[in-house]
C-alpha positions in Angstrom: -49.0 -100.7 -26.8 -46.4 -98.3 -25.5 -47.6 -95.6 -23.0 -46.2 -92.8 -25.2 -48.3 -93.8 -28.2 -51.7 -93.4 -26.5 -51.9 -89.5 -26.6 -50.8 -89.5 -30.3 -53.7 -91.8 -31.4 -56.3 -90.2 -29.1 -55.4 -86.6 -30.1 -55.3 -87.2 -33.8 -59.1 -87.0 -34.4 -59.3 -83.6 -32.6 -56.7 -81.8 -34.8 -58.8 -81.5 -37.9 -61.7 -80.3 -35.8 -59.6 -77.6 -34.2 -58.1 -76.7 -37.6 -61.5 -76.4 -39.2 -62.8 -74.3 -36.2 -59.8 -72.0 -36.5 -60.4 -71.6 -40.3 -64.1 -70.8 -39.7 -63.3 -68.2 -37.0 -60.8 -66.5 -39.4 -63.4 -66.6 -42.2 -66.0 -65.1 -39.9 -63.5 -62.4 -38.7 -62.8 -61.5 -42.4 -66.6 -61.2 -43.1 -67.1 -59.0 -40.0 -64.2 -56.7 -40.9 -65.4 -56.4 -44.5 -68.9 -55.6 -43.3 -67.6 -52.9 -40.9 -65.5 -51.4 -43.7 -68.5 -51.2 -46.0 -70.6 -49.6 -43.3 -67.8 -47.2 -42.4 -67.4 -46.2 -46.0 -71.2 -45.6 -46.3 -71.1 -43.5 -43.1 -68.0 -41.5 -44.0 -68.9 -40.8 -47.7 -71.3 -37.9 -46.9 -68.7 -36.2 -44.7 -66.1 -36.6 -47.5 -68.5 -35.3 -50.1 -69.4 -32.3 -47.8 -65.7 -31.5 -47.2 -64.7 -31.8 -50.9 -67.7 -29.6 -51.9 -66.7 -27.0 -49.3 -63.2 -26.9 -50.7 -64.3 -26.7 -54.4 -65.0 -23.7 -56.6 -68.5 -22.9 -57.7 -67.6 -23.7 -61.3 -66.4 -27.2 -60.3 -69.6 -27.9 -58.4 -71.7 -26.6 -61.3 -69.9 -29.0 -63.6 -71.0 -31.9 -61.5 -69.1 -34.6 -59.8 -66.3 -34.2 -57.3 -63.1 -32.3 -58.3 -59.7 -33.8 -58.1 -57.7 -33.4 -54.9 -55.2 -31.1 -56.8 -57.9 -28.5 -57.4 -59.2 -28.2 -53.9 -58.6 -24.9 -52.2 -59.8 -22.9 -49.1 -60.9 -19.9 -51.2 -64.6 -20.6 -51.0 -64.4 -21.4 -47.3 -62.6 -18.1 -46.6 -65.1 -16.2 -48.7 -68.0 -17.8 -46.7 -66.4 -16.8 -43.4 -66.0 -13.2 -44.7 -69.5 -12.9 -46.2 -71.7 -14.3 -43.5 -71.7 -13.8 -39.7 -70.8 -17.5 -39.2 -68.3 -16.7 -36.4 -71.1 -14.8 -34.5 -73.5 -17.8 -35.0 -70.7 -20.1 -33.8 -70.2 -18.1 -30.6 -74.0 -18.2 -29.9 -74.0 -22.0 -30.4 -71.0 -22.4 -28.1 -72.5 -20.3 -25.4 -75.9 -22.0 -25.5 -74.4 -25.5 -25.8 -71.9 -25.1 -22.9 -74.4 -23.6 -20.5 -77.1 -26.1 -21.5 -74.8 -29.1 -21.2 -73.7 -28.1 -17.7 -77.3 -27.5 -16.5 -78.8 -30.6 -18.2 -76.1 -32.9 -16.9 -76.6 -31.7 -13.3 -80.4 -32.1 -13.5 -80.2 -35.5 -15.2 -77.7 -36.8 -12.6 -79.7 -35.6 -9.6 -83.0 -36.9 -11.0 -81.5 -40.2 -12.0 -79.9 -40.6 -8.6 -83.1 -40.0 -6.8 -85.1 -42.4 -8.9 -82.4 -45.1 -8.6 -81.4 -44.9 -4.9 -84.2 -43.2 -2.9 -87.4 -44.9 -1.9 -90.5 -42.6 -1.9 -94.1 -42.9 -2.6 -94.9 -42.6 -6.3 -91.4 -43.3 -7.5 -92.6 -45.9 -10.1 -95.3 -43.5 -11.3 -92.7 -40.7 -11.7 -90.4 -43.0 -13.7 -93.3 -44.1 -15.9 -94.1 -40.5 -16.7 -90.5 -39.8 -17.5 -90.3 -42.7 -19.9 -93.7 -41.8 -21.4 -92.5 -38.3 -22.3 -90.0 -40.0 -24.7 -92.9 -40.8 -26.9 -94.1 -37.2 -27.2 -92.9 -35.6 -30.5 -90.8 -32.5 -30.0 -93.0 -30.5 -32.4 -96.0 -31.0 -30.0 -94.1 -29.1 -27.3 -93.2 -26.0 -29.3 -96.4 -24.1 -28.7 -96.6 -24.7 -25.0 -92.9 -23.9 -24.6 -93.3 -20.6 -26.5 -96.3 -19.6 -24.4 -94.2 -20.3 -21.3 -91.1 -18.3 -22.3 -93.3 -15.5 -23.7 -94.9 -15.1 -20.3 -91.5 -15.0 -18.6 -90.3 -12.4 -21.1 -87.5 -14.6 -22.4 -88.3 -14.6 -26.1 -85.3 -13.6 -28.3 -82.8 -14.5 -25.5 -80.4 -17.3 -24.7 -82.5 -18.4 -21.7 -85.4 -19.1 -24.0 -83.3 -21.7 -25.8 -81.5 -23.1 -22.7 -84.1 -23.4 -19.9 -87.1 -25.3 -21.5 -84.8 -28.3 -22.4 -82.7 -28.3 -19.2 -84.0 -31.7 -18.2 -84.1 -34.5 -20.8 -86.2 -37.6 -20.2 -83.6 -39.8 -22.0 -80.8 -38.4 -19.9 -82.8 -39.0 -16.6 -83.6 -42.6 -17.7 -80.0 -43.2 -18.7 -78.6 -41.9 -15.4 -81.1 -44.0 -13.4 -80.1 -47.2 -15.3 -76.4 -46.5 -14.7 -76.7 -45.5 -11.0 -78.7 -48.7 -10.3 -75.5 -50.6 -10.6 -73.9 -48.8 -7.6 -74.2 -51.1 -4.6 -76.6 -49.9 -1.9 -74.2 -51.3 0.7 -71.7 -48.6 -0.4 -74.1 -45.8 0.2 -75.2 -47.3 3.5 -71.6 -47.5 4.6 -71.2 -43.8 3.7 -74.3 -43.0 5.8 -72.9 -44.9 8.8 -69.7 -42.9 8.5 -71.8 -39.7 8.9 -72.0 -38.6 5.3 -75.2 -36.8 4.4 -77.1 -37.3 1.1 -75.3 -34.4 -0.7 -71.8 -35.6 0.6 -72.6 -39.2 -0.4 -73.6 -38.0 -3.9 -70.6 -35.8 -4.5 -68.0 -38.0 -2.8 -69.2 -41.5 -3.6 -71.6 -41.4 -6.6 -70.0 -38.8 -8.8 -66.5 -40.4 -8.9 -68.1 -43.7 -9.9 -70.3 -42.0 -12.6 -67.5 -40.4 -14.7 -68.4 -42.6 -17.8 -72.0 -41.6 -17.4 -71.1 -37.9 -17.2 -69.1 -38.4 -20.5 -72.1 -40.0 -22.2 -74.4 -37.2 -21.0 -72.0 -34.5 -22.1 -71.5 -35.9 -25.6 -75.2 -36.6 -26.2 -76.4 -33.3 -24.8 -73.8 -31.3 -26.7 -74.7 -33.0 -29.9 -78.4 -32.4 -29.4 -78.0 -28.8 -28.3 -75.5 -28.0 -31.0 -77.6 -29.4 -33.8 -81.0 -28.2 -32.5 -82.9 -26.3 -35.1 -86.7 -26.0 -34.6 -86.8 -24.5 -31.1 -84.1 -21.9 -31.6 -85.8 -20.9 -34.9 -89.0 -20.3 -32.9 -87.5 -18.7 -29.8 -85.0 -16.4 -31.5 -85.9 -13.3 -33.6 -82.7 -11.3 -33.9 -80.3 -12.7 -36.6 -77.4 -11.8 -34.3 -78.6 -14.3 -31.8 -79.1 -17.2 -34.3 -77.3 -20.5 -33.7 -75.3 -22.1 -36.5 -78.1 -24.6 -37.6 -80.6 -21.7 -37.8 -78.1 -19.5 -39.7 -77.3 -22.3 -42.1 -81.0 -22.4 -43.1 -80.7 -18.8 -44.3 -77.8 -19.7 -46.6 -80.3 -21.7 -48.8 -81.7 -19.4 -51.5 -85.3 -19.4 -52.7 -84.4 -20.2 -56.3 -81.1 -21.8 -55.9 -78.5 -22.8 -53.4 -74.8 -21.9 -53.3 -73.6 -25.4 -52.3 -69.9 -24.7 -51.7 -70.9 -21.9 -49.3 -73.5 -24.1 -47.6 -71.2 -27.1 -47.3 -68.4 -24.9 -46.0 -70.6 -23.6 -43.2 -71.9 -27.1 -42.5 -68.3 -28.4 -42.3 -67.4 -25.7 -39.8 -70.5 -26.6 -37.8 -69.7 -30.3 -37.7 -66.1 -29.9 -36.5 -66.8 -29.2 -32.8 -69.1 -32.3 -32.5 -66.5 -34.5 -34.2 -63.7 -33.2 -31.9 -65.8 -33.7 -28.8 -66.7 -37.2 -29.8 -63.0 -38.1 -30.4 -61.9 -36.7 -27.1 -64.7 -38.4 -25.0 -65.0 -41.6 -27.0 -63.6 -43.8 -24.3 -66.0 -42.5 -21.6 -68.8 -42.6 -24.1 -68.5 -46.3 -24.9 -67.8 -47.2 -21.2 -70.8 -45.3 -20.0 -73.2 -46.9 -22.5 -71.8 -50.4 -21.7 -72.3 -50.0 -18.0 -75.8 -48.5 -18.4 -77.0 -51.6 -20.2 -78.0 -49.6 -23.4 -75.1 -50.7 -25.6 
């Protein structure tokens, strides 16, 4: 047998196997893409329905079904903005969310850094308490929090909404999990170079934690922006209401003006969608490195 014929006869049995494996991978890829498209359509449909209802007239909504694209207009949306203090509620939501995000991210980062990189007596117990608080329903905390802010004289103020939730157990746990991946040798080298704890945190840890900061900003902003129960309890003046609290007052006792309600809900959802689009890269990277993806 010639030397050149050996590879041909030995490789022949492998070709059908490789071809079959390639066809199976392509079929599996098509199934995955189809499943993702179906899940995406299910997720997007409520947003599309909300947007089309907000851009419809009351007569079209009363007739049932969704109107055609040619009949959509911004008339109802403009009327909603002119009839209700939605811009005032939006300013309140932005002010509370921005200050709360800045404060919460700083507290979560510092607490997570201490639990991840500093050895002290009772550290495991503190971490256990932090994780255990994740199991406490938010409704259980409403009364103690109200008693606290009432004694401080903060009822019906921005601080009553911001301060009680300035440290989130999930954020502390997420920061701790992420910062565990930073090598101890790197921090020890910074200490040998004369850097103190604060300098090590700001110059070494923070630059490496940018994806984590992105995750905390997006999650905290979404939570603060959509929070309803606690602002409803802590705020009394309608001029201080946030958007979710204000939306609740657009629902009538005997009927609901759905175009108006959906228009206000659409305006409320836009900042969260914009923030997620801008910070999506950091958000995914931060979750992947923290081991929670």
